[in-house]
C-alpha positions in Angstrom: 11.7 -5.2 24.7 8.7 -2.8 23.9 9.5 -2.0 20.3 6.8 -2.1 17.6 6.6 -5.1 15.2 7.7 -3.3 11.8 10.9 -1.9 14.0 11.7 -5.8 15.2 11.0 -6.8 11.4 13.5 -4.3 10.4 15.6 -4.5 12.5 15.9 -8.8 12.2 16.1 -8.3 8.8 19.0 -6.1 8.3 20.7 -8.7 10.8 19.7 -11.0 8.1 20.9 -9.1 5.7 24.1 -8.4 7.2 24.9 -11.6 8.5 24.6 -13.2 4.8 26.6 -10.6 3.2 29.7 -11.2 6.8 28.9 -15.2 5.1 29.4 -14.8 1.6 32.3 -12.2 2.1 34.1 -15.2 4.8 33.2 -17.9 1.7 34.9 -15.9 -0.8 38.0 -14.9 1.3 38.7 -18.3 1.9 38.1 -19.6 -1.8 40.5 -17.0 -3.2 43.1 -17.2 -0.7 43.6 -21.0 -0.6 42.3 -21.3 3.1 39.7 -24.5 3.8 38.3 -25.5 6.7 39.5 -29.0 6.4 43.3 -30.5 6.0 45.2 -29.2 3.3 45.8 -31.4 0.4 48.9 -31.7 -0.9 48.5 -33.2 -4.4 46.2 -30.6 -6.2 46.9 -29.7 -9.3 46.9 -26.0 -9.9 43.8 -26.1 -12.2 41.6 -28.0 -9.8 42.6 -25.3 -7.0 41.3 -22.4 -9.2 38.1 -24.7 -10.3 37.3 -25.4 -6.2 38.1 -21.5 -5.8 35.4 -20.4 -8.4 33.1 -23.0 -7.2 33.2 -22.0 -3.7 33.2 -18.3 -4.6 29.8 -19.3 -7.2 28.1 -21.1 -4.4 29.3 -18.0 -2.1 27.7 -16.1 -3.9 24.7 -18.0 -4.5 23.9 -19.4 -0.8 24.1 -14.9 -0.2 21.3 -14.0 -2.6 18.9 -16.7 -1.8 20.0 -15.8 2.2 18.6 -12.1 0.9 16.0 -12.6 -0.9 14.5 -15.1 1.7 15.0 -12.9 4.0 13.4 -10.0 2.0 10.3 -9.0 3.9 7.1 -8.8 2.2 5.9 -4.8 2.7 2.6 -4.4 2.0 2.4 -0.5 2.3 5.2 -0.6 -0.7 3.8 -2.9 -2.7 0.0 -0.6 -2.7 1.8 2.7 -3.1 3.6 1.0 -6.8 0.7 -1.1 -7.9 -1.7 0.3 -6.5 -2.0 3.6 -5.3 -2.6 5.0 -9.2 -6.6 4.1 -8.8 -6.6 3.7 -4.9 -5.0 6.7 -3.6 -5.1 7.3 -0.1 -8.2 4.0 -0.4 -9.7 5.6 -2.6 -10.7 4.8 -6.2 -10.5 7.3 -9.1 -12.0 5.2 -11.4 -15.8 4.3 -10.2 -16.8 7.1 -7.5 -17.5 5.4 -4.0 -16.0 2.0 -5.1 -13.6 2.5 -2.2 -11.4 0.3 -0.1 -13.7 1.1 3.4 -15.5 -1.5 4.7 -18.8 0.4 4.3 -18.0 0.9 0.6 -16.5 -3.1 0.1 -19.8 -4.6 2.0 -22.0 -2.7 -0.2 -20.1 -3.1 -3.6 -17.5 -6.4 -3.5 -18.9 -9.5 -4.3 -19.1 -11.8 -1.4 -19.0 -8.5 0.7 -16.7 -7.0 3.4 -14.4 -10.4 4.0 -10.8 -11.3 3.4 -12.1 -14.1 1.1 -13.4 -11.9 -1.1 -10.6 -9.4 -0.8 -8.3 -12.1 -1.8 -10.7 -12.9 -4.7 -10.7 -9.3 -6.1 -6.8 -8.8 -6.2 -6.2 -12.2 -7.3 -8.7 -11.7 -11.0 -9.3 -8.2 -11.0 -12.9 -6.8 -12.3 -14.0 -4.6 -14.3 -10.7 -1.9 -14.6 -8.9 -3.0 -11.5 -6.2 -6.0 -13.5 -5.5 -9.2 -11.7 -2.1 -9.2 -9.3 -2.1 -12.9 -10.2 0.8 -14.1 -11.1 1.9 -10.5 -11.1 2.6 -10.9 -7.2 3.5 -13.6 -5.2 1.1 -16.0 -3.2 2.8 -14.3 0.1 2.8 -10.8 -1.1 -1.2 -11.5 -2.6 -1.7 -13.1 1.3 0.1 -9.8 2.8 -2.4 -7.3 0.5 -5.6 -9.0 1.5 -4.4 -8.7 5.5 -3.4 -5.1 5.0 -6.3 -3.8 2.9 -8.9 -5.7 4.8 -6.7 -3.7 8.3 -6.7 -0.8 6.6 -10.5 -0.6 5.5 -11.2 -0.3 9.5 -8.6 2.0 10.2 -6.4 4.2 7.8 -9.8 4.2 4.7 -12.5 3.9 7.0 -13.9 7.2 6.0 -13.2 7.3 2.8 -16.5 8.0 0.3 
């Protein structure tokens, strides 16, 4: 398949969410219809059947939510637009002139220079008017943002000054 990786990720994410939803529906149906995968137990009281159904329904919902959360892909573009775009719109800097997200500016202004470790440190800890994002963004999101900013600094944000 010659599909771009981003389309492949979206397709896999959509398929994963759909399968998880199907699993939740199937488990809830089994829980509330009285159908089971095992042989029926003849001496089950009504109260234990209700409890079993509620437990299975709760477990199915929990598994579905957990699986959907795990399947959720980190989208650095969305994270940037939501959290960083107000000050760094288009890779620029609306607060401190010249301190843009271009490679050239980071080589000049970023503590430690233009490298992934320095970019990650800045995202995690902030500096001056830039807030620290550690504790706000997950480690996975911070690492994704580090990679994304590093890549954008030589492509999309290359000529921003």
